[in-house]
C-alpha positions as CSV (number, residue, x, y, z in Angstrom):
1,X,-37.0,-49.6,50.7
2,X,-34.8,-48.1,53.3
3,X,-31.9,-50.4,52.3
4,X,-32.2,-49.3,48.7
5,X,-32.1,-45.6,49.7
6,X,-29.1,-46.3,51.9
7,X,-27.4,-48.1,49.1
8,X,-28.0,-45.2,46.7
9,X,-26.7,-42.8,49.3
10,X,-23.5,-44.6,50.0
11,X,-22.9,-45.4,46.3
12,X,-23.0,-41.7,45.2
13,X,-19.7,-39.9,45.8
14,X,-19.9,-36.9,48.1
15,X,-18.0,-34.7,45.6
16,X,-20.7,-35.1,43.0
17,X,-23.7,-34.4,45.2
18,X,-25.4,-31.0,44.8
19,X,-27.9,-29.2,46.9
20,X,-30.4,-29.4,44.1
21,X,-30.3,-33.1,43.6
22,X,-28.1,-35.8,42.2
23,X,-26.4,-33.9,39.3
24,X,-22.7,-33.1,39.5
25,X,-21.7,-29.3,39.5
26,X,-19.1,-28.5,36.8
27,X,-17.2,-25.8,38.8
28,X,-16.9,-28.0,41.9
29,X,-15.1,-30.8,40.2
30,X,-11.6,-31.4,41.4
31,X,-10.3,-31.7,37.8
32,X,-11.8,-28.4,36.8
33,X,-10.3,-26.7,39.9
34,X,-6.9,-28.1,39.1
35,X,-7.0,-27.1,35.4
36,X,-8.5,-23.7,36.3
37,X,-5.7,-23.0,38.8
38,X,-3.1,-23.9,36.2
39,X,-4.7,-21.6,33.6
40,X,-5.1,-18.9,36.1
41,X,-1.4,-19.2,37.0
42,X,-0.4,-18.9,33.3
43,X,-2.6,-15.8,32.9
44,X,-1.2,-14.3,36.1
45,X,2.4,-14.9,35.0
46,X,1.7,-13.2,31.6
47,X,-0.2,-10.4,33.2
48,X,2.4,-9.7,35.9
49,X,5.2,-9.8,33.4
50,X,3.4,-7.3,31.1
51,X,2.6,-5.1,34.1
52,X,6.2,-5.1,35.3
53,X,7.3,-4.1,31.8
54,X,4.7,-1.4,31.6
55,X,6.2,0.2,34.8
56,X,9.8,0.2,33.5
57,X,9.5,0.2,29.7
58,X,7.9,2.0,26.8
59,X,7.1,0.0,23.7
60,X,5.3,0.4,20.4
61,X,4.3,-1.8,17.6
62,X,4.5,1.1,15.1
63,X,8.1,0.3,14.3
64,X,10.0,-0.9,11.3
65,X,13.4,-1.9,10.2
66,X,15.2,0.8,8.3
67,X,18.5,1.3,6.5
68,X,20.4,4.0,4.6
69,X,20.2,2.3,1.2
70,X,22.4,3.3,-1.7
71,X,21.0,4.4,-5.1
72,X,23.1,3.1,-7.9
73,X,23.4,5.5,-10.8
74,X,25.9,5.8,-13.7
75,X,28.4,8.7,-14.0
76,X,28.6,8.4,-17.8
77,X,25.9,8.0,-20.4
78,X,25.9,5.0,-22.8
79,X,24.4,1.7,-23.8
80,X,24.4,-1.1,-21.2
81,X,26.6,-3.9,-22.3
82,X,26.0,-6.3,-19.4
83,X,23.9,-6.6,-16.2
84,X,25.6,-8.9,-13.8
85,X,23.1,-9.1,-11.0
86,X,19.5,-10.1,-10.4
87,X,16.7,-8.8,-8.1
88,X,17.4,-9.4,-4.4
89,X,20.8,-10.9,-5.1
90,X,23.5,-10.6,-2.4
91,X,26.7,-8.9,-3.5
92,X,30.0,-8.1,-2.0
93,X,31.9,-4.8,-2.1
94,X,33.6,-4.5,-5.5
95,X,31.4,-6.9,-7.4
96,X,30.4,-5.8,-10.9
97,X,26.8,-4.7,-11.1
98,X,26.5,-3.1,-14.6
99,X,28.9,-2.6,-17.5
100,X,28.4,0.2,-20.0
101,X,29.7,-0.1,-23.6
102,X,33.3,1.5,-23.3
103,X,34.2,1.9,-27.0
104,X,33.3,5.6,-27.3
105,X,35.0,6.5,-24.1
106,X,38.0,4.3,-25.0
107,X,38.4,6.3,-28.3
108,X,38.2,9.5,-26.4
109,X,40.8,8.3,-23.9
110,X,43.2,7.3,-26.8
111,X,42.7,10.7,-28.4
112,X,43.6,12.5,-25.1
113,X,46.6,10.2,-24.6
114,X,47.9,11.1,-28.1
115,X,47.4,14.8,-27.2
116,X,49.6,14.2,-24.1
117,X,52.4,12.7,-26.3
118,X,52.1,15.7,-28.7
119,X,52.3,18.2,-25.9
120,X,55.3,16.5,-24.4
121,X,57.1,16.5,-27.7
122,X,56.3,20.2,-28.1
123,X,57.8,20.8,-24.6
124,X,61.0,19.0,-25.6
125,X,61.2,21.1,-28.7
126,X,60.8,24.3,-26.7
127,X,63.4,23.2,-24.3
128,X,65.8,22.8,-27.2
129,X,64.9,26.3,-28.4
130,X,65.7,27.7,-25.0
131,X,69.1,26.0,-25.0
132,X,69.8,27.3,-28.5
133,X,68.8,30.8,-27.3
134,X,71.2,30.6,-24.4
135,X,74.0,29.5,-26.8
136,X,73.2,32.4,-29.1
137,X,73.5,34.8,-26.2
138,X,76.9,33.4,-25.3
139,X,78.0,33.8,-28.9
140,X,76.6,37.3,-29.3
141,X,78.2,38.4,-26.0
142,X,81.5,37.2,-27.2
143,X,81.1,39.0,-30.6
144,X,80.1,42.1,-28.7
145,X,83.2,42.0,-26.6
146,X,85.4,41.5,-29.7
147,X,83.8,44.5,-31.5
148,X,84.2,46.6,-28.4
149,X,87.9,45.7,-28.4
150,X,88.2,46.5,-32.1
151,X,86.4,49.9,-31.4
152,X,88.9,50.6,-28.6
153,X,91.8,49.7,-30.9
154,X,90.4,51.9,-33.6
155,X,90.0,54.8,-31.1
156,X,93.6,54.4,-30.1
157,X,94.7,54.4,-33.7
158,X,92.6,57.5,-34.3
159,X,94.3,59.3,-31.4
160,X,97.7,58.5,-32.7
161,X,96.7,59.7,-36.2
162,X,95.4,62.9,-34.8
163,X,98.6,63.5,-32.8
164,X,100.7,62.8,-35.9
165,X,98.6,65.2,-38.0
166,X,99.0,67.9,-35.3
167,X,102.8,67.7,-35.5
168,X,102.6,67.6,-39.2
169,X,100.7,70.9,-39.2
170,X,103.4,72.5,-37.1
171,X,106.2,71.1,-39.3
172,X,104.3,72.1,-42.4
173,X,103.9,75.7,-41.0
174,X,107.7,75.8,-40.5
175,X,108.3,74.4,-43.9
176,X,109.9,71.4,-42.4
177,X,107.9,68.7,-44.3
178,X,106.7,68.7,-47.8
179,X,103.0,69.1,-48.8
180,X,102.9,65.5,-49.8
181,X,103.8,64.4,-46.3
182,X,101.2,66.8,-44.8
183,X,98.5,65.3,-47.1
184,X,99.5,61.8,-46.0
185,X,99.1,62.7,-42.3
186,X,95.8,64.3,-43.0
187,X,94.6,61.2,-44.9
188,X,95.7,59.0,-42.1
189,X,93.6,61.0,-39.7
190,X,90.6,60.7,-41.9
191,X,91.0,57.0,-42.4
192,X,91.5,56.4,-38.6
193,X,88.3,58.4,-37.8
194,X,86.3,56.5,-40.5
195,X,87.7,53.2,-39.1
196,X,86.7,54.3,-35.5
197,X,83.2,55.2,-36.6
198,X,82.8,51.8,-38.3
199,X,84.2,50.0,-35.3
200,X,81.8,51.8,-33.0
201,X,78.8,51.0,-35.2
202,X,79.9,47.4,-35.3
203,X,80.2,47.3,-31.5
204,X,76.7,48.9,-31.2
205,X,75.3,46.3,-33.6
206,X,76.9,43.5,-31.6
207,X,75.4,44.9,-28.4
208,X,72.0,45.1,-30.0
209,X,72.4,41.5,-31.2
210,X,73.0,40.5,-27.5
211,X,69.8,42.3,-26.5
212,X,67.9,40.6,-29.4
213,X,69.1,37.1,-28.4
214,X,68.2,37.8,-24.7
215,X,64.7,38.8,-25.8
216,X,64.4,35.7,-28.0
217,X,65.5,33.6,-24.9
218,X,62.8,35.2,-22.8
219,X,60.2,34.5,-25.5
220,X,61.4,30.9,-25.7
221,X,61.1,30.6,-21.9
222,X,57.5,32.0,-22.0
223,X,56.7,29.5,-24.8
224,X,58.2,26.7,-22.7
225,X,56.0,27.7,-19.7
226,X,53.0,27.7,-22.0
227,X,54.0,24.4,-23.4
228,X,54.3,22.9,-19.9
229,X,50.9,24.2,-19.0
230,X,49.4,22.7,-22.2
231,X,51.2,19.4,-21.4
232,X,49.7,19.4,-17.9
233,X,46.3,20.3,-19.3
234,X,46.6,17.4,-21.8
235,X,47.6,15.1,-18.9
236,X,44.6,16.2,-16.9
237,X,42.3,15.7,-19.9
238,X,43.7,12.2,-20.3
239,X,43.2,11.4,-16.6
240,X,39.6,12.6,-16.9
241,X,39.0,10.5,-20.0
242,X,40.6,7.5,-18.2
243,X,38.3,8.1,-15.2
244,X,35.2,8.3,-17.4
245,X,36.3,5.0,-19.0
246,X,36.5,3.4,-15.5
247,X,33.0,4.6,-14.8
248,X,31.7,2.1,-17.4
249,X,32.2,-0.6,-14.8
250,X,29.7,0.1,-12.0
251,X,30.6,-1.9,-8.9
252,X,29.0,-2.4,-5.5
253,X,30.3,0.1,-3.0
254,X,29.7,-2.3,-0.1
255,X,28.2,-5.6,0.9
256,X,24.4,-5.7,0.6
257,X,21.4,-6.8,-1.4
258,X,20.2,-5.6,-4.8
259,X,16.6,-4.2,-4.8
260,X,14.4,-2.3,-7.3
261,X,16.6,-3.2,-10.3
262,X,15.4,-1.1,-13.3
263,X,18.0,-1.8,-16.0
264,X,18.5,-4.5,-18.6
265,X,21.1,-5.2,-21.2
266,X,20.8,-2.9,-24.2
267,X,19.2,0.0,-22.4
268,X,20.6,3.4,-23.0
269,X,21.2,5.1,-19.6
270,X,21.8,8.7,-18.8
271,X,24.0,10.3,-16.1
272,X,22.3,10.1,-12.7
273,X,19.6,7.7,-13.8
274,X,18.6,5.3,-11.0
275,X,19.5,1.8,-12.0
276,X,18.9,-0.1,-8.7
277,X,19.2,0.3,-5.0
278,X,21.6,-1.5,-2.7
279,X,20.5,-2.3,0.8
280,X,23.6,-2.8,3.1
281,X,23.5,-6.0,5.1
282,X,25.1,-4.0,7.9
283,X,23.8,-0.8,9.4
284,X,20.2,-2.0,9.8
285,X,18.4,0.0,12.4
286,X,14.9,0.5,13.8
287,X,12.7,3.5,13.3
288,X,10.1,3.4,16.1
289,X,7.1,5.9,16.0
290,X,6.4,6.5,19.7
291,X,3.4,8.6,20.8
292,X,4.5,12.0,22.0
293,X,3.1,11.1,25.5
294,X,5.6,8.2,25.6
295,X,8.7,10.4,25.2
296,X,8.7,11.9,28.7
297,X,11.3,9.5,29.9
298,X,13.0,8.3,26.6
299,X,16.5,9.5,26.2
300,X,19.4,8.6,23.9
301,X,21.6,5.8,25.2
302,X,18.8,3.9,26.9
303,X,18.8,0.1,26.4
304,X,16.1,-1.4,24.1
305,X,14.8,-4.9,23.6
306,X,13.8,-5.5,20.0
307,X,11.5,-8.2,18.6
308,X,11.4,-8.7,14.9
309,X,8.3,-10.3,13.5
310,X,10.2,-12.3,10.8
311,X,12.9,-13.6,13.2
312,X,12.0,-16.0,16.0
313,X,15.3,-15.7,17.8
314,X,14.6,-12.4,19.7
315,X,14.5,-10.3,21.6
316,X,17.7,-8.5,20.3
317,X,19.6,-5.9,22.2
318,X,19.9,-2.3,21.1
319,X,19.9,1.3,22.3
320,X,18.2,4.6,21.6
321,X,20.4,6.6,19.2
322,X,18.4,9.8,18.6
323,X,14.9,11.3,18.3
324,X,13.5,13.3,15.4
325,X,13.1,17.0,16.1
326,X,9.5,17.0,15.1
327,X,6.6,14.7,14.3
328,X,6.5,12.5,11.3
329,X,3.3,14.1,10.0
330,X,5.0,17.6,9.9
331,X,7.7,16.4,7.6
332,X,5.4,14.3,5.3
333,X,4.7,15.2,1.7
334,X,1.4,16.9,2.7
335,X,1.7,18.2,6.3
336,X,-1.6,18.7,8.1
337,X,-3.0,22.2,8.3
338,X,-4.8,22.8,11.6
339,X,-5.5,26.5,11.2
340,X,-8.8,25.9,9.3
341,X,-11.9,24.0,10.1
342,X,-12.8,22.2,13.3
343,X,-9.8,21.1,15.2
344,X,-9.6,17.5,16.6
345,X,-6.5,16.7,18.7
346,X,-4.6,13.7,17.5
347,X,-1.7,12.2,19.5
348,X,1.3,12.7,17.3
349,X,4.0,10.1,16.5
350,X,7.7,10.9,16.9
351,X,10.2,8.8,15.0
352,X,13.0,7.4,17.3
353,X,16.1,5.9,15.8
354,X,17.2,2.7,17.6
355,X,20.5,1.0,16.8
356,X,21.4,-2.7,17.3
357,X,24.2,-3.3,19.8
358,X,25.4,-6.2,17.6
359,X,24.7,-7.0,13.9
360,X,21.6,-9.2,13.6
361,X,22.7,-12.6,12.3
362,X,19.9,-14.3,10.5
363,X,19.4,-16.9,7.9
364,X,17.4,-14.7,5.5
365,X,17.3,-11.1,4.3
366,X,16.5,-8.2,6.6
367,X,15.5,-5.0,5.0
368,X,13.7,-1.7,5.4
369,X,10.0,-1.9,6.1
370,X,10.0,-5.2,8.1
371,X,8.0,-4.9,11.3
372,X,9.6,-4.8,14.7
373,X,8.5,-4.2,18.3
374,X,11.0,-2.2,20.4
375,X,10.7,-1.9,24.2
376,X,12.8,0.9,25.7
377,X,13.8,0.7,29.3
378,X,13.0,4.1,30.8
379,X,13.5,3.3,34.5
380,X,16.8,2.6,36.4
381,X,15.3,-0.3,38.2
382,X,13.8,-3.5,36.7
383,X,11.5,-6.1,38.3
384,X,13.1,-9.5,37.7
385,X,11.0,-12.1,35.8
386,X,11.6,-14.6,38.7
387,X,9.9,-12.3,41.1
388,X,6.8,-11.8,38.9
389,X,6.7,-15.5,38.2
390,X,6.9,-16.3,41.9
391,X,4.1,-13.8,42.8
392,X,1.9,-15.1,40.0
393,X,2.4,-18.7,41.1
394,X,1.7,-17.8,44.8
395,X,-1.5,-15.9,43.8
396,X,-2.7,-18.8,41.6
397,X,-2.0,-21.3,44.4
398,X,-3.8,-19.1,47.0
399,X,-6.8,-18.6,44.7
400,X,-6.8,-22.4,43.9
401,X,-6.8,-23.3,47.6
402,X,-9.6,-20.9,48.4
403,X,-11.5,-22.3,45.4
404,X,-10.9,-25.8,46.5
405,X,-12.0,-25.2,50.1
406,X,-15.1,-23.4,49.0
407,X,-16.0,-26.3,46.7
408,X,-15.3,-28.8,49.5
409,X,-17.5,-26.8,51.9
410,X,-20.4,-26.7,49.4
411,X,-20.0,-30.4,48.7
412,X,-20.1,-31.1,52.4
413,X,-23.2,-28.9,52.8
414,X,-24.9,-30.6,49.9
415,X,-24.0,-34.0,51.4
416,X,-25.5,-33.1,54.7
417,X,-28.6,-31.7,53.1
418,X,-29.0,-34.9,51.0
419,X,-28.6,-37.1,54.0
420,X,-31.2,-35.3,56.1
421,X,-33.8,-34.9,53.3
422,X,-37.0,-36.7,54.3
423,X,-37.4,-40.0,52.4
424,X,-33.7,-40.2,51.6
425,X,-32.4,-41.0,55.1
426,X,-33.0,-43.9,57.4
């Protein structure tokens, strides 16, 4: 009997003996201690890393990708002839998106271009009229000079006739000449004066003709100026018609992705009607809604680590660009009104704009509304991950050693109690 008990005592391992009897204790098993220490080390590593980040960073999961998307709308009305893109299609700057039937605008452009040709021909005709008027002025001035010379000659002849008549009067009074010669002298004076009057009237008429041709030239110059203005107006109308014709081809203003397409071939579209939206593949940023209590240390320019839920390759680097001057709720469609009823304080969210330091290169589309988790570094110092990992490992090892020694002590006590129990020892 004693040999059987001794055999059972020596056959049972000391590590599996308990104070209560022969059943093994789960928490005192060496395998459980080793696995538990490893699990504890992992938990400590994660916890210490999170604690280190909490001391130096502010983060939020209420953040989304955002972009300044472009609304595509026509500048001219008309029937859609062709739609060259599909929903969510990637396009390059300059690619054709929508083509509007150009026939009406082409006819208007041809009409304006014909008006330009007519206005230019009118200008050329007016220029010819101006040149004619200048030639007429030259001719009338020459004629005026000629009549003025004739008037001067007539006046000289009149003076001679008057002098001859005066001598004839003296000679006739002395009975030196005959009455016939006296009458001839008198008739010569009368004819010379009549000729002088006619020459003066002709000279005045020639001078008036000069003034008339000058006035006609001025009128021709004013008509030419008006014709030039009309030609320029026609040219501008033609340019506007050509520009409207070019608007029938709606092209992508920059690289991006087509979203919210609301146009099909055959639709009649109006000016300013939203046809689709274009989300640029560059210029994506993050709008993070931080609690107002988190903004104590957040400043523009601080570095940010960004994790994007749809991309496994993070975190990505960025920086704080700006903060909204007000809460998001205040600028919503229906802002809250706290002046009535019972007031309950709610921590407000402030939108913070975060830009990527480098464009995010991914194998699929990134667009507004996708979830992101930014972490803003608000302290000048940073606890290295190696330090937190080392501390976590050391703590786990210390706890594991203490656990191991306590388990060994309890196993030894259980062994001693088992060996000294009456009926179980020799």
